[in-house]
Every structure is written in structure tokens, then in C-alpha cells.
C-alpha positions as CSV (number, residue, x, y, z in Angstrom):
1,X,-31.0,-6.6,-77.7
2,X,-30.1,-5.1,-74.3
3,X,-27.7,-2.6,-75.9
4,X,-30.5,-1.4,-78.3
5,X,-32.9,-0.9,-75.4
6,X,-30.2,1.0,-73.4
7,X,-29.7,3.3,-76.3
8,X,-33.4,4.1,-76.7
9,X,-33.6,4.8,-73.0
10,X,-30.7,7.2,-73.1
11,X,-32.2,9.1,-76.0
12,X,-35.6,9.3,-74.3
13,X,-33.9,10.7,-71.1
14,X,-32.1,13.3,-73.2
15,X,-35.4,14.4,-74.8
16,X,-37.0,14.6,-71.4
17,X,-34.3,16.7,-70.0
18,X,-34.4,19.0,-73.0
19,X,-38.1,19.4,-72.6
20,X,-37.8,20.0,-68.8
21,X,-35.1,22.8,-69.5
22,X,-37.3,24.4,-72.0
23,X,-40.2,24.4,-69.6
24,X,-38.1,26.2,-67.0
25,X,-36.8,28.7,-69.5
26,X,-40.5,29.4,-70.6
27,X,-41.7,29.8,-67.0
28,X,-38.9,32.2,-66.3
29,X,-39.6,34.3,-69.3
30,X,-43.3,34.5,-68.5
31,X,-42.5,35.3,-64.9
32,X,-40.2,38.2,-66.0
33,X,-42.9,39.4,-68.5
34,X,-45.4,39.6,-65.7
35,X,-43.2,41.4,-63.4
36,X,-42.1,44.0,-66.1
37,X,-45.8,44.4,-67.0
38,X,-46.6,45.1,-63.4
39,X,-43.8,47.6,-63.1
40,X,-44.7,49.5,-66.3
41,X,-48.4,49.5,-65.6
42,X,-49.7,52.8,-64.0
43,X,-51.0,52.6,-60.6
44,X,-54.8,51.8,-60.4
45,X,-57.0,54.9,-59.7
46,X,-59.8,54.8,-57.4
47,X,-62.8,55.6,-59.7
48,X,-65.2,55.6,-56.8
49,X,-63.1,58.1,-55.0
50,X,-62.9,60.4,-58.0
51,X,-66.5,60.1,-59.0
52,X,-67.6,63.1,-57.0
53,X,-64.8,65.2,-58.4
54,X,-65.7,64.3,-62.0
55,X,-69.4,65.1,-61.3
56,X,-68.4,68.5,-59.9
57,X,-66.0,69.2,-62.8
58,X,-68.7,68.2,-65.4
59,X,-71.3,70.6,-63.9
60,X,-68.6,73.3,-63.6
61,X,-67.9,72.9,-67.4
62,X,-71.5,73.2,-68.2
63,X,-72.0,76.3,-66.2
64,X,-68.8,77.8,-67.8
65,X,-70.1,77.1,-71.3
66,X,-73.5,78.7,-70.4
67,X,-71.8,81.7,-68.8
68,X,-69.7,82.1,-71.9
69,X,-72.7,81.8,-74.2
70,X,-74.5,84.5,-72.2
71,X,-71.4,86.7,-72.1
72,X,-71.2,86.6,-75.8
73,X,-74.8,87.4,-76.5
74,X,-77.2,89.1,-73.9
75,X,-75.1,89.4,-70.8
76,X,-71.5,90.7,-71.5
77,X,-70.9,91.4,-67.8
78,X,-71.0,87.5,-67.2
79,X,-67.6,87.3,-69.0
80,X,-65.5,87.3,-65.8
81,X,-67.7,84.7,-64.3
82,X,-67.3,82.5,-67.3
83,X,-63.4,82.9,-67.2
84,X,-63.4,81.8,-63.5
85,X,-65.5,78.8,-64.1
86,X,-63.4,77.7,-67.1
87,X,-60.3,77.9,-64.8
88,X,-62.1,76.0,-62.1
89,X,-63.1,73.3,-64.6
90,X,-59.5,72.7,-65.5
91,X,-58.5,72.5,-61.9
92,X,-61.3,70.1,-60.9
93,X,-60.9,67.8,-63.8
94,X,-59.5,64.5,-62.4
95,X,-56.5,63.2,-64.2
96,X,-57.9,59.7,-64.6
97,X,-59.5,57.3,-65.3
98,X,-61.5,58.3,-68.4
99,X,-64.7,56.8,-67.0
100,X,-65.0,59.8,-64.6
101,X,-63.0,62.5,-66.5
102,X,-65.3,65.0,-68.1
103,X,-65.1,66.0,-71.6
104,X,-62.5,68.9,-72.3
105,X,-65.0,70.2,-74.9
106,X,-67.2,72.8,-73.1
107,X,-70.6,73.2,-74.7
108,X,-73.7,74.6,-73.1
109,X,-76.5,71.9,-72.5
110,X,-79.9,72.5,-71.2
111,X,-79.6,74.9,-68.3
112,X,-79.7,78.6,-67.4
113,X,-80.7,80.7,-70.2
114,X,-80.9,84.1,-68.5
115,X,-78.5,86.0,-66.2
116,X,-80.6,85.6,-63.1
117,X,-81.0,81.8,-63.8
118,X,-77.1,81.6,-64.2
119,X,-76.6,83.4,-60.9
120,X,-78.9,81.1,-59.1
121,X,-77.3,78.0,-60.6
122,X,-73.7,79.2,-59.8
123,X,-74.7,79.8,-56.2
124,X,-76.3,76.3,-55.8
125,X,-73.0,75.0,-57.3
126,X,-71.0,76.7,-54.7
127,X,-73.2,75.1,-52.1
128,X,-72.6,71.7,-53.6
129,X,-68.8,72.3,-53.5
130,X,-68.9,73.2,-49.8
131,X,-71.1,70.3,-49.0
132,X,-68.5,67.9,-50.7
133,X,-65.7,69.7,-49.1
134,X,-67.0,69.1,-45.6
135,X,-67.3,65.4,-46.0
136,X,-64.6,64.5,-48.5
137,X,-61.9,62.2,-47.1
138,X,-59.2,63.8,-49.2
139,X,-58.2,67.0,-47.4
140,X,-56.5,68.5,-50.5
141,X,-59.8,68.1,-52.5
142,X,-61.7,69.7,-49.6
143,X,-59.3,72.7,-49.8
144,X,-59.8,72.9,-53.6
145,X,-63.6,72.7,-53.4
146,X,-63.7,75.3,-50.7
147,X,-61.5,77.8,-52.7
148,X,-63.5,77.0,-55.9
149,X,-66.8,77.9,-54.0
150,X,-65.2,81.2,-52.8
151,X,-63.8,81.9,-56.2
152,X,-67.2,81.6,-57.9
153,X,-68.9,83.5,-55.2
154,X,-66.4,86.3,-55.7
155,X,-67.0,86.3,-59.4
156,X,-70.8,86.5,-58.6
157,X,-70.3,89.6,-56.6
158,X,-70.5,92.2,-59.3
159,X,-73.7,90.5,-60.6
160,X,-75.5,90.5,-57.1
161,X,-77.3,93.3,-55.3
162,X,-75.3,95.1,-52.6
163,X,-75.5,93.3,-49.2
164,X,-75.9,89.9,-50.7
165,X,-74.9,86.9,-48.5
166,X,-71.2,86.4,-48.4
167,X,-71.3,82.6,-48.7
168,X,-70.9,81.4,-45.0
169,X,-74.6,80.8,-45.0
170,X,-74.0,77.9,-47.5
171,X,-71.9,75.9,-45.0
172,X,-73.9,73.4,-43.3
173,X,-73.3,74.1,-39.6
174,X,-71.4,71.6,-37.5
175,X,-71.4,70.9,-33.8
176,X,-69.5,74.2,-33.1
177,X,-66.3,74.7,-31.2
178,X,-66.1,72.3,-28.3
179,X,-67.1,73.8,-24.9
180,X,-65.0,71.4,-22.9
181,X,-61.3,70.8,-22.8
182,X,-59.6,67.5,-23.6
183,X,-60.6,64.3,-21.9
184,X,-58.3,64.9,-19.0
185,X,-60.7,67.8,-18.1
186,X,-57.9,70.3,-17.7
187,X,-58.6,73.8,-18.3
188,X,-56.8,77.2,-18.4
189,X,-57.6,80.8,-18.6
190,X,-59.0,81.8,-22.0
191,X,-56.9,84.7,-23.2
192,X,-58.8,84.9,-26.4
193,X,-62.3,85.0,-24.9
194,X,-64.7,87.5,-26.3
195,X,-66.2,90.2,-24.2
196,X,-69.4,88.4,-24.4
197,X,-70.4,84.8,-25.0
198,X,-70.6,83.5,-28.6
199,X,-74.2,83.4,-29.4
200,X,-76.4,83.4,-32.6
201,X,-77.2,87.0,-31.8
202,X,-73.5,87.9,-31.7
203,X,-73.0,86.1,-35.1
204,X,-75.8,87.9,-36.8
205,X,-74.6,91.2,-35.5
206,X,-71.3,90.8,-37.4
207,X,-73.2,91.3,-40.7
208,X,-71.1,90.0,-43.7
209,X,-68.4,89.0,-41.3
210,X,-70.5,86.0,-40.1
211,X,-68.9,85.3,-36.6
212,X,-67.7,81.8,-35.8
213,X,-70.0,79.1,-34.6
214,X,-71.6,79.2,-31.2
215,X,-69.7,77.2,-28.6
216,X,-71.5,74.0,-27.8
217,X,-70.7,70.5,-26.5
218,X,-69.2,68.4,-29.3
219,X,-68.4,64.7,-29.6
220,X,-66.0,65.4,-32.4
221,X,-62.8,63.4,-32.7
222,X,-59.6,64.9,-31.2
223,X,-57.9,67.1,-33.9
224,X,-54.6,65.7,-35.2
225,X,-51.3,67.5,-34.2
226,X,-51.2,68.9,-37.7
227,X,-54.7,70.2,-37.3
228,X,-53.7,71.7,-34.0
229,X,-50.8,73.5,-35.5
230,X,-53.0,74.8,-38.3
231,X,-55.6,76.0,-35.8
232,X,-52.9,77.9,-33.8
233,X,-52.0,79.7,-37.1
234,X,-55.6,80.7,-37.4
235,X,-55.6,81.8,-33.8
236,X,-52.4,83.8,-34.2
237,X,-53.8,85.6,-37.4
238,X,-56.9,86.5,-35.5
239,X,-54.9,88.1,-32.7
240,X,-53.0,90.1,-35.2
241,X,-56.3,91.3,-36.8
242,X,-57.8,92.2,-33.5
243,X,-54.9,94.4,-32.7
244,X,-55.1,96.0,-36.1
245,X,-58.7,96.7,-35.8
246,X,-58.2,98.4,-32.5
247,X,-55.5,100.6,-34.1
248,X,-57.5,101.2,-37.3
249,X,-60.8,102.3,-35.7
250,X,-59.5,105.6,-34.6
251,X,-58.2,106.3,-38.1
252,X,-61.4,105.3,-40.0
253,X,-64.2,107.6,-40.8
254,X,-67.5,107.1,-38.7
255,X,-69.2,104.5,-41.2
256,X,-66.1,102.4,-41.7
257,X,-65.5,102.6,-37.9
258,X,-68.8,100.9,-37.2
259,X,-67.8,98.1,-39.7
260,X,-64.5,97.7,-38.0
261,X,-66.1,97.3,-34.8
262,X,-68.4,94.7,-36.0
263,X,-65.7,92.8,-37.7
264,X,-63.4,93.0,-34.6
265,X,-66.1,91.3,-32.6
266,X,-66.3,88.5,-35.2
267,X,-62.6,88.0,-35.2
268,X,-62.5,87.9,-31.4
269,X,-65.2,85.2,-31.5
270,X,-63.1,83.2,-34.0
271,X,-60.2,83.5,-31.7
272,X,-62.2,82.1,-28.8
273,X,-63.4,79.3,-30.9
274,X,-59.8,78.5,-32.2
275,X,-58.5,78.4,-28.6
276,X,-61.3,76.0,-27.7
277,X,-60.3,73.6,-30.5
278,X,-56.7,73.7,-29.4
279,X,-57.6,72.8,-25.8
280,X,-59.8,70.0,-27.0
281,X,-56.6,68.5,-28.3
282,X,-55.1,68.7,-24.9
283,X,-52.8,71.5,-26.1
284,X,-52.3,75.0,-24.9
285,X,-53.1,78.1,-27.2
286,X,-50.1,79.9,-28.4
287,X,-48.9,82.7,-26.1
288,X,-50.2,86.2,-27.3
289,X,-47.7,88.4,-29.0
290,X,-46.7,91.4,-26.9
291,X,-47.3,93.7,-29.9
292,X,-47.1,94.0,-33.7
293,X,-45.1,96.1,-35.9
294,X,-47.3,98.7,-37.8
295,X,-46.1,99.4,-41.4
296,X,-46.3,102.9,-42.6
297,X,-48.6,101.9,-45.4
298,X,-51.0,100.6,-42.8
299,X,-51.2,103.8,-41.0
300,X,-51.7,105.8,-44.3
301,X,-54.3,103.3,-45.7
302,X,-55.7,101.3,-42.8
303,X,-58.6,99.8,-44.8
304,X,-56.3,98.3,-47.4
305,X,-54.0,97.0,-44.7
306,X,-57.0,95.3,-42.9
307,X,-57.9,93.7,-46.3
308,X,-54.5,92.3,-46.6
309,X,-54.3,90.7,-43.1
310,X,-57.9,89.4,-43.5
311,X,-56.5,87.7,-46.5
312,X,-53.7,86.1,-44.5
313,X,-56.3,84.9,-42.0
314,X,-58.5,83.4,-44.8
315,X,-55.3,81.4,-46.2
316,X,-54.6,80.2,-42.7
317,X,-58.2,78.9,-42.4
318,X,-57.9,77.2,-45.8
319,X,-54.7,75.4,-44.6
320,X,-56.7,74.2,-41.7
321,X,-59.5,72.9,-44.1
322,X,-56.9,70.6,-45.7
323,X,-55.7,68.9,-42.4
324,X,-58.9,68.7,-40.5
325,X,-62.1,66.8,-40.6
326,X,-65.7,66.9,-39.3
327,X,-66.9,70.0,-37.2
328,X,-63.4,71.5,-37.1
329,X,-63.3,71.4,-41.0
330,X,-66.7,72.9,-41.2
331,X,-65.6,75.6,-38.8
332,X,-62.4,76.3,-40.7
333,X,-64.5,76.6,-44.0
334,X,-66.6,79.2,-42.3
335,X,-63.6,81.2,-41.1
336,X,-62.1,81.1,-44.6
337,X,-65.3,82.4,-46.3
338,X,-65.9,85.0,-43.6
339,X,-62.3,86.3,-43.8
340,X,-62.4,86.5,-47.4
341,X,-65.6,88.5,-47.4
342,X,-64.1,90.9,-44.8
343,X,-61.0,91.3,-46.9
344,X,-63.1,92.2,-50.1
345,X,-65.2,94.6,-48.0
346,X,-61.9,96.6,-47.1
347,X,-60.1,96.1,-50.4
348,X,-62.4,95.2,-53.4
349,X,-59.3,94.1,-55.3
350,X,-58.3,91.5,-52.6
351,X,-58.1,88.2,-54.4
352,X,-59.2,89.8,-57.6
353,X,-59.1,87.5,-60.7
354,X,-58.2,84.4,-58.6
355,X,-60.4,81.4,-59.6
356,X,-59.1,79.5,-56.4
357,X,-58.3,82.1,-53.7
358,X,-55.7,81.0,-51.4
359,X,-54.7,77.8,-53.3
360,X,-51.2,77.8,-54.8
361,X,-50.9,76.8,-58.5
362,X,-49.1,73.7,-57.7
363,X,-51.6,72.5,-55.2
364,X,-54.6,73.2,-57.5
365,X,-52.8,71.0,-60.2
366,X,-52.4,68.1,-57.8
367,X,-54.7,68.6,-54.8
368,X,-54.6,65.3,-53.0
369,X,-53.8,65.8,-49.2
370,X,-54.8,63.5,-46.3
371,X,-56.1,65.1,-43.1
372,X,-52.7,64.2,-41.5
373,X,-50.7,65.8,-44.3
374,X,-48.8,69.1,-44.3
375,X,-51.0,72.2,-45.2
376,X,-50.8,74.0,-48.5
377,X,-47.9,76.2,-47.2
378,X,-45.8,73.4,-48.7
379,X,-47.7,72.5,-52.0
380,X,-45.1,69.9,-52.9
381,X,-46.4,67.6,-50.1
382,X,-49.8,67.5,-51.7
383,X,-48.5,65.9,-54.9
384,X,-50.1,62.7,-55.9
């Protein structure tokens, strides 16, 4: 009897051990499955962060469809605008998730039915882009929105009367360039000071150039080192432009000379503001160059040369948009739009056909950049 009970106990133990081993194997398999699933699953996308981008893309797609419909019927001259908006729709469309990704099928909905209505709607949309650009936490998207606003304003140009606003009036003003140096209170001579103080009167006198913001006290956060570097680039471009305007004025006809004088005042004002931003970060503005080489092409066609260097300044300002925030970003947006307007004043073909002036193709495809990231001069750093 004892031997029988012992046999039963042995068999029971064997069964229990086998069940335990099976449970361990099952748990291991389930754990590995979960781990593999986690590795293979795509990273979650912040739908809330992409919601504004999806809204802007959707509205751009609707405007593109409306512009294309008008271009094919009553307003053929709206065709370039339609093409620009179509390209911008593709660039603005977020990659995921589908809940905020607009439809790729462009079809006109209720909206502008005449060319004047379309022009007004597109200008309003440019204002919306600039408003989002100023406050967006993603510096790359801020750059993309700012360039898209400029691109559609450029496309609107042929449809507007002469002397229409250049677009800087659409940027909500910030606190302006800081009037004080960094918290240490140190100060240094301002090699970039304008002949006269930066005032609203000075800004209005620059016409389409739209001088930089008037200096005023600002409680804005100290710019990051990358923002300081980008601001220095804007400062250097402004100094180069100032030199070229001085050289060009004696080679331009009377009417163009007056424009050059007005634009030079605006550029000097921008340089003074840029130097103030650099000092606000407890840094010293870059040492001015002793001189600049003048290409033969510039001496033969100074207007075209001015347009090319204004484009360089616009691109430098757009890089600053990507790595700055707050009032400094708003100021950079103004400089980008103003320099682009001046570039097209001297050379109507400047930036022609670009839906996103100043944005490299790689950066427009993957625009994410944090305010501390490298500017668009190295698009690979802005990849998602």
C-alpha cells in the first residue's frame, strides 16, 4: 500500500514539474512576442502637435483646388498661384497619423469663386501661416510656415496692384530688439548703429523694405548659442549689403538711387537690431570686415547683384527663424520677408518659381527642427 502511494506521488510530481516548465516556456514566448512587437511598431506620433500642420495643409489644399479651378475657367493668370499652392500642400502635409493627415485629393469646396476673393483668401492664409510660425515649438515647422507664407505672397505679386504690401505687415510685432545688454549690464560701442535712432518713422520711410523693429526694453529669454550664431550671420549679411548699397548708389540712375538709399537705411537698422540681440546673449557682435570683393558682374549690373545678396540675407534670416523663439523669431521673420521683398524689387526673377523660398528640398520634406538644432544650412540635421 505504501509503495502504491509513493508511485502516485512520483507521477503527480512529474506532472506538476512538466506543467511548471510549460508555464515558463509560455511566459518566455509571450515576453519575446511583446518585445518584438514593441520593436517593430512605429514610434507614436504626437497628433496634438501635428494638428495645426494638418489644418494648415488642408486649407492650403482647398485654396490650391480653388485656384486651379479659376485658372482653368475665368482667371488663367491664377495658374502659377495654383501651382505654388499645390507644391506647398505636398510640403505641409504631415506624414502621420491619418487622423490629422489631409486628403491627397484636391477638390474645391465652398470658398472663393472670383479672383479678388481668392487673392484675399490667400493673403489671409499667409497671415495664418506666419501666426503659427511665430508660436510653433518646432523650429523647422516655423521655418517651413514662414517660407510658405513668402512663397504664396510672391505668387500673389502679379495679381496685385503695384505698391501692394510686401508681407511684413502680416507679422504680429514682438517686443522688438532688446535695448539693454545681457544681465551683467556690460555694454560696448555699437559699430552697427544707424545714423539715426530706429523709430516707427524710420521704418515707414523704408517703404517696401520695412525696417526692423524699433528698439525697446524686452523681457525675452536669452537667445541660445545657436540662435546667437544665426543672428551673427544675419548681421554679417547686413554689413555686406550696406557696403554694396554704398557702392551701387553712384552707379544707379536717379530713381533707383533713391530706392537704394531707403533700403540701405533699413538694412542698417536691421544690423543695429541684430547687434543688440547678440549683446543680449552676453556675446560680442562679429568684427566688421575690412572690405568686400566686388565681382565684375556687380559693377556691370548692380541692381541684379543687390538682389542676389538680399536673397542671401533672407536665407540667413530664415535660418534664424528655425533656431530662435519668441521676439527674436518674430524679428527674424520680419527680416526674411523684408529682404525677400527688396531682392524682388531689384531682380523680379529672384526666387522665381520657388514655393518655399530659402528652404532646401530635404528640409521641406522633413521639417522638424528644435530651437536648439542646427539651421537649415545642414538640412540633414532636421530629419525626423
